[in-house]
C-alpha positions in Angstrom: -1.7 0.4 -26.0 0.2 3.7 -26.5 -2.0 7.0 -26.6 0.5 9.3 -28.2 -0.8 12.1 -26.0 2.5 13.7 -24.9 5.4 12.3 -27.1 8.8 13.3 -25.5 12.3 12.6 -25.0 13.3 13.2 -21.3 15.9 12.9 -18.7 15.5 12.0 -15.1 17.9 12.2 -12.2 17.9 11.8 -8.4 19.8 15.2 -7.5 21.5 18.0 -9.1 24.3 16.6 -11.3 23.5 13.1 -10.0 22.9 10.0 -12.1 21.0 10.6 -15.5 18.6 8.7 -17.4 17.3 9.3 -20.9 14.3 7.9 -22.2 11.4 8.6 -24.8 7.7 7.9 -24.3 4.5 8.4 -26.1 2.8 9.9 -22.8 5.2 11.5 -20.5 2.9 12.1 -17.7 2.1 8.5 -17.6 5.5 7.3 -17.9 6.7 9.7 -15.3 4.1 8.4 -12.9 5.4 4.9 -13.5 9.0 5.8 -12.9 7.9 7.5 -9.5 5.8 4.5 -8.4 9.0 2.3 -9.1 7.6 0.6 -12.1 9.3 2.7 -14.8 12.5 0.6 -15.2 15.1 -1.4 -13.1 17.7 1.4 -13.5 15.4 4.3 -12.6 14.2 2.1 -9.5 17.7 1.3 -8.4 19.0 4.8 -8.4 15.8 6.6 -7.2 15.6 8.5 -10.4 12.3 10.4 -10.1 13.1 14.0 -10.9 12.2 15.2 -14.4 14.9 17.8 -15.2 14.6 17.9 -19.0 12.2 17.1 -21.9 11.6 17.7 -25.5 8.2 17.3 -27.2 8.0 15.7 -30.6 5.2 15.0 -33.2 6.2 11.6 -33.9 7.3 8.7 -31.9 9.9 7.6 -34.5 11.7 11.1 -34.1 11.7 10.8 -30.4 13.3 7.5 -30.5 16.0 8.7 -32.9 16.7 11.5 -30.5 16.9 9.4 -27.3 19.5 7.2 -29.0 21.6 10.2 -30.1 21.4 11.7 -26.5 22.5 8.3 -25.0 25.5 8.6 -27.3 26.5 12.0 -25.9 29.1 12.6 -23.3 27.6 13.3 -19.8 29.1 16.8 -19.8 27.0 17.7 -23.1 23.8 16.4 -21.4 24.6 18.7 -18.3 25.0 21.6 -20.6 21.8 20.8 -22.4 19.7 20.4 -19.1 21.3 23.5 -17.6 20.5 25.7 -20.7 16.7 25.2 -19.9 16.8 24.3 -16.2 20.1 25.8 -14.5 18.8 24.7 -10.9 17.6 21.3 -12.0 14.4 21.9 -10.8 11.8 19.0 -11.0 9.6 19.9 -14.0 7.1 17.0 -13.4 4.9 18.7 -11.0 2.7 20.2 -13.5 2.6 17.0 -15.8 1.0 14.8 -13.0 
């Protein structure tokens, strides 16, 4: 059962300007741990996407899911610009969450 402790939309990668994954979750630290253990999704496991490079907190899961769907429709360049506006070096932001 979802805890709704840290509702967020997030992006993962394997390296700077590498493959991107957009997701949403009700508990970002738990979900990130799943991705890092290889149990997050087939796609993230296949490409080694474990670096949290962007996230956006939300108060409601419905809003987070809507935002996720919109971001998935964005062009890659727009996603890169969003990431680099807040994290220009593509540093892993997950260290403090786990």
